[in-house]
C-alpha positions in Angstrom: 80.7 76.7 91.9 80.0 80.3 94.7 82.6 82.1 95.2 82.9 83.8 98.3 84.5 87.4 97.5 84.9 91.2 97.5 82.2 93.1 95.7 83.7 94.2 92.0 85.0 96.5 92.8 84.0 98.2 89.2 80.4 98.0 88.7 80.0 97.1 92.4 78.2 94.0 91.6 78.6 91.0 93.6 78.5 88.8 89.7 81.8 86.6 89.9 83.3 84.1 87.2 86.7 81.8 87.8 88.9 83.5 85.7 92.4 82.0 86.7 94.8 81.0 89.9 98.0 82.9 89.5 101.1 84.1 92.0 99.1 81.8 94.8 96.0 84.1 93.7 92.4 83.3 93.1 91.8 85.5 90.4 87.6 86.2 88.9 86.2 87.9 86.4 82.8 90.5 86.9 80.1 88.4 84.7 78.8 91.8 84.0 81.2 94.3 84.0 83.9 92.2 83.3 86.9 93.8 85.1 89.4 90.6 86.8 90.0 91.3 90.1 91.7 89.2 92.9 89.3 87.6 95.7 91.4 88.1 98.5 91.3 92.2 98.9 95.3 91.8 100.2 97.5 94.2 98.1 101.6 94.6 98.1 103.7 96.5 100.2 105.7 99.5 98.5 106.9 101.1 101.6 110.8 99.3 99.3 110.0 100.2 95.8 111.9 103.1 94.1 114.7 103.3 96.2 117.0 102.8 92.6 118.0 106.3 91.3 116.7 105.9 87.3 117.4 108.5 84.5 114.6 109.2 82.5 114.8 109.4 78.7 114.9 112.6 77.0 111.9 111.1 75.5 110.1 110.4 78.3 110.1 114.4 79.3 109.4 116.0 76.3 105.7 113.4 76.1 104.9 114.1 79.8 105.5 118.1 79.1 102.6 117.6 76.7 100.3 115.5 78.9 101.0 119.1 80.9 100.2 121.1 78.3 96.4 119.4 78.9 96.2 120.5 82.3 96.0 124.6 80.9 91.5 125.0 81.0 91.3 123.5 84.2 93.9 126.2 86.0 92.5 128.0 88.6 93.8 127.7 91.7 97.6 126.4 90.3 97.1 123.5 92.4 98.1 119.7 91.4 98.9 116.6 92.9 100.3 113.6 92.3 98.4 110.3 94.2 101.3 107.7 94.2 103.8 109.5 92.2 106.3 106.9 92.1 109.6 108.9 90.9 107.9 112.0 89.9 109.0 112.9 86.8 105.1 114.1 86.2 105.8 116.5 89.3 108.6 117.6 87.3 107.0 118.6 84.0 104.1 120.1 86.4 106.6 122.1 88.2 108.0 123.0 85.0 105.0 124.2 83.5 104.4 126.5 86.5 101.7 124.3 88.9 102.1 124.6 92.3 102.9 120.5 93.2 102.2 118.0 95.8 102.6 114.2 96.2 101.3 111.3 97.8 103.5 108.9 97.9 103.9 105.1 99.8 107.2 104.4 99.4 109.4 106.4 101.9 112.6 106.6 99.4 110.3 108.1 96.3 108.6 110.4 99.0 112.6 111.4 100.5 113.6 111.8 96.5 110.7 114.6 96.1 111.8 116.0 99.4 115.2 116.6 98.1 113.9 118.4 94.8 112.1 120.4 96.9 108.4 119.0 96.1 105.7 119.3 98.8 105.8 114.8 99.8 103.6 113.5 102.2 104.2 109.8 102.6 101.5 107.9 103.7 98.1 107.3 101.4 95.9 109.8 100.6 93.2 109.6 102.9 95.7 110.0 106.4 97.2 113.3 104.1 95.7 116.4 105.5 94.7 118.7 103.3 92.0 121.2 102.5 88.4 119.8 100.6 87.8 122.0 97.4 92.4 123.1 97.1 93.0 121.5 93.5 92.2 122.1 90.6 94.1 118.7 89.6 95.0 114.8 90.8 96.4 112.9 89.1 96.1 109.1 89.2 99.0 107.2 87.0 98.9 103.6 87.3 98.0 103.6 90.6 93.8 102.8 90.6 94.9 98.7 90.0 97.6 98.5 93.3 94.7 100.0 96.3 91.8 97.1 97.7 90.0 100.5 98.9 89.8 101.9 95.7 86.0 103.5 95.9 87.3 105.3 99.1 90.3 106.7 97.4 88.2 108.1 95.1 86.2 109.9 96.7 88.6 111.3 98.8 90.2 112.4 95.5 86.4 113.9 94.6 86.7 115.4 97.7 90.6 117.0 97.5 89.3 118.6 93.8 87.4 122.0 93.3 84.0 121.9 91.3 84.8 121.5 87.7 88.5 119.8 89.2 89.9 116.9 87.0 91.1 114.3 88.0 93.7 112.4 85.0 94.7 108.9 85.3 95.8 105.7 83.5 95.0 102.3 84.5 95.8 99.0 82.5 92.4 97.8 80.6 91.1 94.6 81.5 89.5 93.9 77.4 92.5 95.2 75.4 93.7 93.0 73.1 97.3 91.4 75.1 94.3 90.7 77.8 92.0 89.0 75.7 95.2 87.1 73.7 97.4 86.8 77.1 95.4 85.6 79.5 96.1 84.9 83.3 100.1 84.7 81.5 99.9 88.6 80.8 102.2 89.9 83.3 99.9 92.9 83.9 98.3 90.6 85.6 99.8 89.9 88.6 98.1 90.1 92.6 99.1 91.1 94.6 100.5 93.7 93.2 97.9 94.3 90.7 94.3 93.4 92.6 92.7 95.1 89.9 92.6 95.5 86.2 89.1 97.7 84.8 87.1 97.1 82.4 85.8 100.5 80.1 82.2 100.0 81.1 83.5 99.2 85.6 85.6 101.4 85.8 82.9 104.3 84.1 80.4 103.2 86.8 83.2 103.6 89.9 83.8 107.3 88.9 80.6 108.2 88.8 79.9 105.9 91.8 82.3 108.5 93.6 81.0 111.4 92.4 83.0 112.4 89.0 81.2 113.8 86.0 81.9 114.0 82.0 84.2 110.9 81.8 86.0 109.7 79.3 87.9 107.3 78.5 90.6 106.0 75.6 92.3 102.6 75.5 95.8 103.0 74.2 99.0 101.0 73.8 100.5 97.8 72.9 103.1 96.2 73.5 104.1 93.6 70.6 107.4 92.6 72.3 105.5 90.9 74.2 102.9 89.4 71.9 106.0 88.0 70.1 107.4 86.1 73.5 103.8 84.4 73.8 104.2 82.7 69.8 107.2 81.7 70.9 105.9 79.9 74.1 108.0 82.5 76.5 107.0 84.8 79.3 107.6 88.0 80.1 108.7 89.7 83.3 106.9 92.9 84.5 110.5 93.6 84.5 110.9 92.9 80.7 107.6 94.3 79.9 108.2 97.8 80.9 111.4 98.6 79.3 110.4 96.7 75.9 107.9 99.3 76.5 110.6 102.2 76.8 112.4 101.0 73.6 109.6 100.8 71.6 108.9 103.7 73.3 111.6 105.6 72.2 112.1 104.1 68.6 107.9 106.1 67.4 109.3 109.4 69.2 112.9 109.7 67.6 110.9 110.6 64.1 107.6 113.0 63.1 107.0 110.4 60.4 107.2 107.4 63.6 104.9 109.9 65.9 102.1 109.7 62.8 102.4 106.6 63.1 102.0 105.1 67.0 99.0 108.3 67.0 97.0 106.7 64.2 97.2 103.1 66.0 96.5 104.3 69.3 93.2 105.7 67.5 92.6 102.6 66.0 93.3 100.7 69.0 90.9 103.0 71.6 87.9 102.7 68.4 87.5 100.1 69.0 89.0 99.7 73.0 91.4 97.0 72.8 94.5 99.1 73.8 96.3 97.7 77.3 96.1 100.7 78.8 92.9 103.1 80.0 93.7 107.3 79.2 90.9 108.5 82.0 89.8 112.7 82.6 86.8 113.2 84.3 85.5 116.2 86.0 84.3 117.1 90.4 80.7 117.4 89.8 
């Protein structure tokens, strides 16, 4: 059967294979790089997202401080941009470390909240923001790439705004992680039109090279045993339940040093096997 669709957002080829229909959207798997993507080019509108206030867990602040500390070697201008910053916790951590921070977000409540905290926040898409080329040392895209149909132009814009040698740091769900393999279409992360593509390591690497990035490093980490256990019991969980369970699991392992050691060991094993549910990406502008 011939499937008419957009090219694979990862490797750019046109070799789709039927995968599933979910939430009234057809999902295909690239026959070359195994990236999953919707064929209709429809993405969710996020104007009403992040309307509620939340209080970050103590372990999350510590974790974000550790993430930001790794950006220190990229410091030249001291400027950092977070694209799709959500609740803005990572921007707060970067400010604590002395970075001059800016953010871009399509959800107006998130922008208004950030501005109340004194953050330079642009409401809209990155392509409409008027930042000077090569003006940032670091650009972040946390849980962003899976949401955007025009993901290649987005990464091209990010490369344009990074100084030469500047750092892109991003996270995104993994199309070939253990949960994707075991749960298939029932995995709660496969969720069109909120998620319009889930990249494989090969697909995302090729996309990054195509948009001007080098020194690409990827780890596949993380697993949600709660969702796997519920699947064995014949139950499905929602995205909100998945996030709640993930926060509880992370809080448990961050409470004690011994548990943190176990968590790091599990993540190293998942990454070595390329089975983690999340891709953690760092890449440099060429």
